[in-house]
N, C-alpha and C positions, 0 to 999 in steps of 0.2 A: 504494500500500500504506500502511496505517496502522500506528501503533505504540501500544503500551499500557504504562503504568507502573502496576503494582499495588503501592500503598504498604502497604496492609493489606487483608484480606478486606473487600470492599464499598467500598473507597476506592481509586479508580483514576483515571487521567488518560489520555485518548487524544488522539492528534495525527496529522497527516499524517506519512508516513515521513520526510520531510525535516526537519520540526521535531522529531520524536522523536530522530533522529540528532543534530541540532544540540544538543539539550538534554543528551544524554549526552556529546557531544564537548566541551561547555562544562566539564563536571565532571571528565572523565578526567585531564587534566594537573594538576588541583588536588588529587587524592586522594593521601593518604600511604599508604594501603593499596594496594600495587602489584598484589596479586592481584585485588582488587576492580576496579581500573582496567583490568587485562587482561581481566577478564570483560566489562566494559562495552565495551571496544574490540572484543572478539569479537562481541558483539551487533551493533555497528555494521557491522563488516567483513563479517559473514555475513548482513546484512539479516534478522536474526531477529525484529525488530519487537516484542519484549516484554521487560520487565524486571520480575521478581518480587522485591521487596525482601527477602522472607523467605529468599531464596537467598544473601544477603550477610550477613556478620557485623554484629551490631548497631552496633559503632563505625563501620563503613563506611557503614551506613545513615544514621546521624546526621550524619556528615561530609558526605555527599551533600546531605542536607536543608539543612544549614547553608550550604553553598556556593550552593544554589539560592536560599535565602532572602536571602542577602547579596550576590547579584550577578547572578543569572540575568536578571532583567528589565532591569537597567541594561545588561548585555552585549547583550541583544536590541535595546535602543534604539540602541546604538552600532554593532552589527555587522550586523544584518539589513538587507536592501535597502529603500530607500524606495519603497514601493508603496502602492497604495490599500488593501491588506489589512494593512499593518503595524500599525495601531492594534488591529485585531482579533487579530492574532498576539500582540501584547504582552499584551492582556487574557487570552488563552489561557495564556500563561506565568504570569501572575498567578494564574490558577486552579490551576495546579500548586502554586505556593507556598501558596495557601490550603488545598489538599488535604493538604499536609504537616501543617498545623495540625489539620485535621479528623481526620487519621489518628492524632493524639496524640503527635507527636514534640515533645520539649521545646524550649524556646526561643521566641523571638518570631518571628513571620512578618512580616518587614518588606518 
């Protein structure tokens, strides 16, 4: 099963179910908005496979984007298993970070 994150209409990111879940699980414990964190956990726990940013408050959206920009790829380098596909998976995470810029979220995509 695949997962999709819709950042804005026309700007989305798809991944395998496992990578989708890992991407949400990365940000869940870092969120200060506990309701948003609970919503993300519900998505993971119930294998819902989609996150529509418009369903979250704007401050939570920005906080998620900031966490992805400032740590997602590095966490992937450290935490994801060493396989032949790891470089491709890391590039895919970089594509999510780039999509946050394309979607118009403020800040720098690092």
